[in-house]
Phi, psi and omega in degrees: 000124180281134174284138173298131179270343187294337186254006192288307180235135179247155181303131179102342179301134175270129190229152177263136177240095191294320187292338176263349181059040188234157167238151185216171170247129179295121180270306180235135179284175182312136173262175178309330184265000175092005177277145179233139176264129190233126171284117174232116177056043169090352181249138175275125183230141180259121184223143177291137185310328180297335175270002177244155178223137177294122173267306175227129178283151179307322188294332176270345176273324193230142173297168193290338178257020174291125183281102180295334178301344176296330176292345180271354180280120180268140177275137176266138182287000000 
């Protein structure tokens, strides 16, 4: 039985990327193909959900009234 991918990772979740030995923040949740857009050191990277593991849920990282749209702001070099 296949698990629904759209609920696997949510925006703001802190995830571990073992093959890169890095941690990142989910920028866009899991799509239909199972890909997740993750912010890693300020860069957006698309990674399949099978290559990620949840480290800390967004609910545990941010207060209830936190504006998650802040994650979408891009820094200009």
